[in-house]
One Martini backbone bead per residue (centre of mass of N, CA, C, O) as a GRO file, in nm:
protein
  317
    1UNK     BB    1  -3.645  -1.911  -7.728
    2UNK     BB    2  -3.899  -1.995  -7.553
    3UNK     BB    3  -3.946  -1.851  -7.192
    4UNK     BB    4  -4.266  -1.912  -7.103
    5UNK     BB    5  -4.164  -2.018  -6.789
    6UNK     BB    6  -4.095  -2.238  -6.541
    7UNK     BB    7  -3.832  -2.321  -6.326
    8UNK     BB    8  -3.750  -2.641  -6.227
    9UNK     BB    9  -3.619  -2.765  -5.910
   10UNK     BB   10  -3.421  -3.061  -5.830
   11UNK     BB   11  -3.300  -3.232  -5.535
   12UNK     BB   12  -3.063  -3.490  -5.495
   13UNK     BB   13  -3.047  -3.666  -5.170
   14UNK     BB   14  -2.784  -3.792  -4.934
   15UNK     BB   15  -2.556  -3.872  -4.699
   16UNK     BB   16  -2.547  -4.137  -4.832
   17UNK     BB   17  -2.365  -4.340  -5.009
   18UNK     BB   18  -2.465  -4.558  -5.275
   19UNK     BB   19  -2.799  -4.505  -5.344
   20UNK     BB   20  -2.848  -4.355  -5.642
   21UNK     BB   21  -2.837  -4.043  -5.721
   22UNK     BB   22  -2.721  -4.032  -6.008
   23UNK     BB   23  -2.925  -4.226  -6.140
   24UNK     BB   24  -3.179  -4.069  -6.064
   25UNK     BB   25  -3.106  -3.797  -6.199
   26UNK     BB   26  -3.059  -3.887  -6.494
   27UNK     BB   27  -3.336  -4.041  -6.543
   28UNK     BB   28  -3.530  -3.805  -6.470
   29UNK     BB   29  -3.409  -3.618  -6.690
   30UNK     BB   30  -3.468  -3.801  -6.929
   31UNK     BB   31  -3.777  -3.798  -6.905
   32UNK     BB   32  -3.801  -3.493  -6.941
   33UNK     BB   33  -3.665  -3.495  -7.233
   34UNK     BB   34  -3.925  -3.628  -7.358
   35UNK     BB   35  -4.109  -3.371  -7.298
   36UNK     BB   36  -3.833  -3.169  -7.335
   37UNK     BB   37  -3.686  -3.131  -7.603
   38UNK     BB   38  -3.476  -3.013  -7.793
   39UNK     BB   39  -3.414  -2.710  -7.962
   40UNK     BB   40  -3.427  -2.504  -8.214
   41UNK     BB   41  -3.217  -2.266  -8.276
   42UNK     BB   42  -3.172  -1.961  -8.406
   43UNK     BB   43  -2.883  -2.002  -8.497
   44UNK     BB   44  -2.942  -2.261  -8.666
   45UNK     BB   45  -3.149  -2.136  -8.853
   46UNK     BB   46  -2.964  -1.916  -8.969
   47UNK     BB   47  -2.750  -2.117  -9.078
   48UNK     BB   48  -2.921  -2.261  -9.280
   49UNK     BB   49  -3.026  -2.003  -9.435
   50UNK     BB   50  -2.735  -1.927  -9.523
   51UNK     BB   51  -2.668  -2.174  -9.688
   52UNK     BB   52  -2.926  -2.135  -9.885
   53UNK     BB   53  -2.823  -1.828  -9.984
   54UNK     BB   54  -2.611  -1.933 -10.155
   55UNK     BB   55  -2.466  -1.968 -10.430
   56UNK     BB   56  -2.644  -2.248 -10.542
   57UNK     BB   57  -2.695  -2.309 -10.262
   58UNK     BB   58  -2.697  -2.583 -10.093
   59UNK     BB   59  -2.494  -2.809 -10.009
   60UNK     BB   60  -2.521  -3.142 -10.011
   61UNK     BB   61  -2.419  -3.216  -9.728
   62UNK     BB   62  -2.603  -2.998  -9.575
   63UNK     BB   63  -2.876  -3.102  -9.695
   64UNK     BB   64  -2.873  -3.384  -9.573
   65UNK     BB   65  -2.828  -3.300  -9.274
   66UNK     BB   66  -3.093  -3.119  -9.263
   67UNK     BB   67  -3.290  -3.348  -9.331
   68UNK     BB   68  -3.221  -3.512  -9.063
   69UNK     BB   69  -3.298  -3.288  -8.875
   70UNK     BB   70  -3.595  -3.276  -8.961
   71UNK     BB   71  -3.658  -3.576  -8.879
   72UNK     BB   72  -3.614  -3.522  -8.562
   73UNK     BB   73  -3.882  -3.333  -8.548
   74UNK     BB   74  -4.100  -3.575  -8.698
   75UNK     BB   75  -4.064  -3.827  -8.570
   76UNK     BB   76  -4.175  -4.053  -8.357
   77UNK     BB   77  -3.970  -3.950  -8.113
   78UNK     BB   78  -3.905  -3.661  -8.114
   79UNK     BB   79  -3.592  -3.525  -8.050
   80UNK     BB   80  -3.705  -3.247  -8.157
   81UNK     BB   81  -3.802  -2.922  -8.095
   82UNK     BB   82  -4.061  -2.762  -8.318
   83UNK     BB   83  -4.215  -2.508  -8.398
   84UNK     BB   84  -4.424  -2.456  -8.655
   85UNK     BB   85  -4.289  -2.203  -8.775
   86UNK     BB   86  -4.005  -2.325  -8.781
   87UNK     BB   87  -4.067  -2.580  -8.947
   88UNK     BB   88  -4.148  -2.426  -9.197
   89UNK     BB   89  -3.894  -2.284  -9.248
   90UNK     BB   90  -3.723  -2.540  -9.277
   91UNK     BB   91  -3.861  -2.671  -9.513
   92UNK     BB   92  -3.825  -2.425  -9.709
   93UNK     BB   93  -3.515  -2.412  -9.690
   94UNK     BB   94  -3.432  -2.705  -9.764
   95UNK     BB   95  -3.600  -2.885  -9.919
   96UNK     BB   96  -3.578  -3.114 -10.164
   97UNK     BB   97  -3.435  -3.410 -10.244
   98UNK     BB   98  -3.227  -3.537 -10.494
   99UNK     BB   99  -3.097  -3.826 -10.585
  100UNK     BB  100  -2.866  -3.743 -10.779
  101UNK     BB  101  -2.731  -3.540 -10.578
  102UNK     BB  102  -2.648  -3.787 -10.350
  103UNK     BB  103  -2.445  -3.915 -10.522
  104UNK     BB  104  -2.137  -3.980 -10.357
  105UNK     BB  105  -2.186  -3.905 -10.072
  106UNK     BB  106  -2.023  -3.881  -9.776
  107UNK     BB  107  -2.112  -3.997  -9.474
  108UNK     BB  108  -1.899  -3.858  -9.281
  109UNK     BB  109  -1.976  -3.576  -9.372
  110UNK     BB  110  -2.268  -3.570  -9.295
  111UNK     BB  111  -2.222  -3.642  -8.999
  112UNK     BB  112  -2.050  -3.392  -8.926
  113UNK     BB  113  -2.272  -3.187  -9.004
  114UNK     BB  114  -2.484  -3.289  -8.802
  115UNK     BB  115  -2.329  -3.254  -8.541
  116UNK     BB  116  -2.287  -2.953  -8.563
  117UNK     BB  117  -2.594  -2.900  -8.540
  118UNK     BB  118  -2.657  -3.051  -8.267
  119UNK     BB  119  -2.454  -2.847  -8.106
  120UNK     BB  120  -2.698  -2.607  -8.143
  121UNK     BB  121  -2.893  -2.701  -7.964
  122UNK     BB  122  -3.155  -2.660  -7.698
  123UNK     BB  123  -3.194  -2.762  -7.404
  124UNK     BB  124  -3.448  -2.803  -7.136
  125UNK     BB  125  -3.235  -2.978  -6.972
  126UNK     BB  126  -3.065  -2.999  -6.641
  127UNK     BB  127  -2.761  -3.138  -6.522
  128UNK     BB  128  -2.614  -3.139  -6.183
  129UNK     BB  129  -2.304  -3.144  -6.027
  130UNK     BB  130  -2.183  -3.149  -5.665
  131UNK     BB  131  -1.981  -3.381  -5.698
  132UNK     BB  132  -1.644  -3.438  -5.685
  133UNK     BB  133  -1.645  -3.719  -5.842
  134UNK     BB  134  -1.800  -3.679  -6.125
  135UNK     BB  135  -2.014  -3.900  -6.230
  136UNK     BB  136  -2.207  -3.742  -6.405
  137UNK     BB  137  -2.009  -3.634  -6.603
  138UNK     BB  138  -1.893  -3.894  -6.711
  139UNK     BB  139  -2.155  -4.021  -6.808
  140UNK     BB  140  -2.261  -3.776  -6.999
  141UNK     BB  141  -2.025  -3.783  -7.187
  142UNK     BB  142  -2.084  -4.069  -7.298
  143UNK     BB  143  -2.362  -4.010  -7.400
  144UNK     BB  144  -2.290  -3.788  -7.603
  145UNK     BB  145  -2.101  -3.967  -7.785
  146UNK     BB  146  -2.311  -4.170  -7.857
  147UNK     BB  147  -2.530  -3.989  -7.981
  148UNK     BB  148  -2.349  -3.854  -8.200
  149UNK     BB  149  -2.271  -4.111  -8.336
  150UNK     BB  150  -2.588  -4.172  -8.409
  151UNK     BB  151  -2.732  -3.886  -8.471
  152UNK     BB  152  -2.804  -3.762  -8.187
  153UNK     BB  153  -2.919  -3.581  -7.944
  154UNK     BB  154  -2.863  -3.430  -7.660
  155UNK     BB  155  -3.113  -3.410  -7.417
  156UNK     BB  156  -2.899  -3.259  -7.227
  157UNK     BB  157  -2.757  -3.061  -7.003
  158UNK     BB  158  -2.427  -3.027  -6.828
  159UNK     BB  159  -2.274  -2.986  -6.490
  160UNK     BB  160  -2.000  -2.873  -6.282
  161UNK     BB  161  -2.062  -2.731  -5.927
  162UNK     BB  162  -1.866  -2.777  -5.659
  163UNK     BB  163  -1.703  -2.469  -5.703
  164UNK     BB  164  -2.015  -2.306  -5.722
  165UNK     BB  165  -2.237  -2.215  -5.503
  166UNK     BB  166  -2.355  -1.938  -5.606
  167UNK     BB  167  -2.503  -2.068  -5.846
  168UNK     BB  168  -2.709  -2.264  -5.684
  169UNK     BB  169  -2.888  -2.002  -5.585
  170UNK     BB  170  -2.962  -1.935  -5.921
  171UNK     BB  171  -3.131  -2.147  -6.098
  172UNK     BB  172  -3.405  -1.996  -6.153
  173UNK     BB  173  -3.254  -1.792  -6.367
  174UNK     BB  174  -3.254  -2.038  -6.580
  175UNK     BB  175  -3.479  -1.992  -6.833
  176UNK     BB  176  -3.407  -2.213  -7.060
  177UNK     BB  177  -3.515  -2.400  -6.844
  178UNK     BB  178  -3.750  -2.624  -6.715
  179UNK     BB  179  -3.529  -2.832  -6.597
  180UNK     BB  180  -3.358  -2.911  -6.277
  181UNK     BB  181  -3.099  -3.137  -6.192
  182UNK     BB  182  -2.957  -3.236  -5.869
  183UNK     BB  183  -2.646  -3.367  -5.763
  184UNK     BB  184  -2.541  -3.503  -5.454
  185UNK     BB  185  -2.346  -3.547  -5.202
  186UNK     BB  186  -2.192  -3.746  -4.984
  187UNK     BB  187  -2.129  -3.803  -4.621
  188UNK     BB  188  -1.892  -3.798  -4.356
  189UNK     BB  189  -1.805  -3.750  -4.058
  190UNK     BB  190  -1.543  -3.518  -4.110
  191UNK     BB  191  -1.578  -3.532  -4.451
  192UNK     BB  192  -1.629  -3.243  -4.550
  193UNK     BB  193  -1.913  -3.178  -4.425
  194UNK     BB  194  -1.969  -2.873  -4.427
  195UNK     BB  195  -1.931  -2.823  -4.730
  196UNK     BB  196  -2.151  -3.029  -4.834
  197UNK     BB  197  -2.384  -2.894  -4.680
  198UNK     BB  198  -2.353  -2.621  -4.818
  199UNK     BB  199  -2.408  -2.713  -5.101
  200UNK     BB  200  -2.689  -2.822  -5.044
  201UNK     BB  201  -2.803  -2.565  -4.932
  202UNK     BB  202  -2.774  -2.395  -5.190
  203UNK     BB  203  -2.942  -2.561  -5.364
  204UNK     BB  204  -3.209  -2.535  -5.187
  205UNK     BB  205  -3.261  -2.233  -5.265
  206UNK     BB  206  -3.376  -2.334  -5.556
  207UNK     BB  207  -3.586  -2.547  -5.461
  208UNK     BB  208  -3.893  -2.717  -5.501
  209UNK     BB  209  -3.744  -3.000  -5.434
  210UNK     BB  210  -3.660  -3.287  -5.246
  211UNK     BB  211  -3.484  -3.592  -5.312
  212UNK     BB  212  -3.481  -3.875  -5.107
  213UNK     BB  213  -3.255  -4.135  -5.089
  214UNK     BB  214  -3.334  -4.477  -5.030
  215UNK     BB  215  -3.264  -4.787  -4.888
  216UNK     BB  216  -3.374  -5.119  -4.801
  217UNK     BB  217  -3.200  -5.060  -4.515
  218UNK     BB  218  -3.094  -5.000  -4.201
  219UNK     BB  219  -2.827  -4.807  -4.263
  220UNK     BB  220  -3.002  -4.578  -4.414
  221UNK     BB  221  -3.177  -4.426  -4.204
  222UNK     BB  222  -2.995  -4.227  -4.043
  223UNK     BB  223  -2.885  -4.047  -4.276
  224UNK     BB  224  -3.168  -3.965  -4.372
  225UNK     BB  225  -3.252  -3.824  -4.106
  226UNK     BB  226  -3.019  -3.618  -4.105
  227UNK     BB  227  -3.080  -3.477  -4.372
  228UNK     BB  228  -3.362  -3.377  -4.303
  229UNK     BB  229  -3.309  -3.236  -4.020
  230UNK     BB  230  -3.027  -3.070  -4.089
  231UNK     BB  231  -3.114  -2.949  -4.397
  232UNK     BB  232  -3.422  -2.953  -4.512
  233UNK     BB  233  -3.597  -2.837  -4.290
  234UNK     BB  234  -3.441  -2.558  -4.253
  235UNK     BB  235  -3.518  -2.479  -4.563
  236UNK     BB  236  -3.839  -2.516  -4.614
  237UNK     BB  237  -3.875  -2.769  -4.816
  238UNK     BB  238  -3.995  -2.990  -4.993
  239UNK     BB  239  -4.028  -3.354  -4.970
  240UNK     BB  240  -3.909  -3.679  -5.105
  241UNK     BB  241  -3.921  -4.020  -5.056
  242UNK     BB  242  -3.706  -4.271  -5.219
  243UNK     BB  243  -3.712  -4.593  -5.304
  244UNK     BB  244  -3.415  -4.778  -5.375
  245UNK     BB  245  -3.295  -5.083  -5.490
  246UNK     BB  246  -3.526  -5.297  -5.510
  247UNK     BB  247  -3.537  -5.645  -5.466
  248UNK     BB  248  -3.788  -5.877  -5.529
  249UNK     BB  249  -3.633  -6.134  -5.449
  250UNK     BB  250  -3.620  -6.044  -5.129
  251UNK     BB  251  -3.876  -5.930  -5.088
  252UNK     BB  252  -4.091  -5.724  -4.853
  253UNK     BB  253  -3.963  -5.666  -4.580
  254UNK     BB  254  -3.770  -5.427  -4.610
  255UNK     BB  255  -3.965  -5.241  -4.749
  256UNK     BB  256  -4.183  -5.230  -4.522
  257UNK     BB  257  -3.994  -5.126  -4.306
  258UNK     BB  258  -3.919  -4.860  -4.441
  259UNK     BB  259  -4.203  -4.753  -4.462
  260UNK     BB  260  -4.279  -4.755  -4.169
  261UNK     BB  261  -4.054  -4.562  -4.063
  262UNK     BB  262  -4.116  -4.324  -4.239
  263UNK     BB  263  -4.412  -4.284  -4.142
  264UNK     BB  264  -4.341  -4.234  -3.838
  265UNK     BB  265  -4.182  -3.964  -3.924
  266UNK     BB  266  -4.373  -3.817  -4.159
  267UNK     BB  267  -4.287  -3.899  -4.438
  268UNK     BB  268  -4.283  -3.851  -4.760
  269UNK     BB  269  -4.372  -4.113  -4.993
  270UNK     BB  270  -4.325  -4.274  -5.268
  271UNK     BB  271  -4.513  -4.485  -5.458
  272UNK     BB  272  -4.254  -4.528  -5.616
  273UNK     BB  273  -4.048  -4.805  -5.666
  274UNK     BB  274  -3.709  -4.864  -5.724
  275UNK     BB  275  -3.576  -5.104  -5.898
  276UNK     BB  276  -3.341  -5.351  -5.948
  277UNK     BB  277  -3.099  -5.326  -6.209
  278UNK     BB  278  -2.838  -5.404  -6.418
  279UNK     BB  279  -2.884  -5.184  -6.639
  280UNK     BB  280  -2.822  -4.935  -6.451
  281UNK     BB  281  -2.517  -5.008  -6.383
  282UNK     BB  282  -2.431  -5.037  -6.705
  283UNK     BB  283  -2.497  -4.761  -6.843
  284UNK     BB  284  -2.245  -4.578  -6.809
  285UNK     BB  285  -2.039  -4.750  -6.977
  286UNK     BB  286  -2.249  -4.732  -7.240
  287UNK     BB  287  -2.392  -4.450  -7.265
  288UNK     BB  288  -2.674  -4.467  -7.099
  289UNK     BB  289  -3.019  -4.416  -7.075
  290UNK     BB  290  -3.326  -4.533  -7.005
  291UNK     BB  291  -3.431  -4.405  -7.296
  292UNK     BB  292  -3.208  -4.621  -7.460
  293UNK     BB  293  -3.305  -4.885  -7.414
  294UNK     BB  294  -3.366  -5.190  -7.517
  295UNK     BB  295  -3.654  -5.330  -7.599
  296UNK     BB  296  -3.820  -5.494  -7.326
  297UNK     BB  297  -3.947  -5.609  -7.045
  298UNK     BB  298  -3.737  -5.515  -6.853
  299UNK     BB  299  -3.692  -5.220  -6.962
  300UNK     BB  300  -3.983  -5.134  -6.928
  301UNK     BB  301  -3.982  -5.150  -6.620
  302UNK     BB  302  -3.742  -4.961  -6.563
  303UNK     BB  303  -3.867  -4.707  -6.700
  304UNK     BB  304  -4.134  -4.698  -6.548
  305UNK     BB  305  -4.020  -4.609  -6.272
  306UNK     BB  306  -3.921  -4.323  -6.376
  307UNK     BB  307  -4.190  -4.229  -6.508
  308UNK     BB  308  -4.359  -4.238  -6.238
  309UNK     BB  309  -4.181  -4.070  -6.063
  310UNK     BB  310  -4.175  -3.818  -6.229
  311UNK     BB  311  -4.475  -3.762  -6.218
  312UNK     BB  312  -4.500  -3.751  -5.915
  313UNK     BB  313  -4.317  -3.512  -5.881
  314UNK     BB  314  -4.413  -3.293  -6.102
  315UNK     BB  315  -4.715  -3.290  -6.007
  316UNK     BB  316  -4.630  -3.179  -5.719
  317UNK     BB  317  -4.386  -2.955  -5.761
   0.00000   0.00000   0.00000
């Protein structure tokens, strides 16, 4: 489909492990996928048109599945992106369903046909893990299974690239994606340190911005400072420090102390602080991203943090 756009690459990093880099990466990518949902691919459009051109027209199972696919392009949430010309082609090809024709159609067969179609859509957002622990991969594999089981498209592509550093330096050439988010590993001195620094350095060769995640606690400051001074500043790219996992119940003392120390270093700090919520830590096991939380006051606040942070990052480009 249309690739007349710049590919923006954001690398989420910090030397310290356990600060929420993977959660930050996946949820910021999920917010982007709401802005740039997966597209109907030319291959999928051709396949549907070929089914319609069969003698006797499209079989009933495929017809019902294609009608549901069309609804994903036009519904309230608009889970699929479909340019007007393609949408018109789809509507013309699929045509209206007659109720008598769908009587007795097995739901499992329709669902399987819809899933096969959804696996041919083209996400515009890519999440990449460079962490050998593969937490991002494990999480998004569960998300994909959950989404397909529900008859919804996976909002983003995802990949594990900790053994392919040469790929990381060429991410800007992946023109089919509008946004690429890279999750980076933490490291301890002497614990495969040089290799992990090299992987991060290679990712930064492609990056438009580095997102440095810090928690509002004293022991998080030194590894954050080392990440910025040893890896990011030598790469010469813009960076933004994001304070993550702040629990408002703890008061603002640690938060303000962290802000003060960051400002004394001259670091740019995001205006949006990401608050700690249990739903964020439960989401991987449930196969959820923040954009799929059941709506209520708490989830609205949790999603708002990532929505505002995403806007702050991408508006700054």
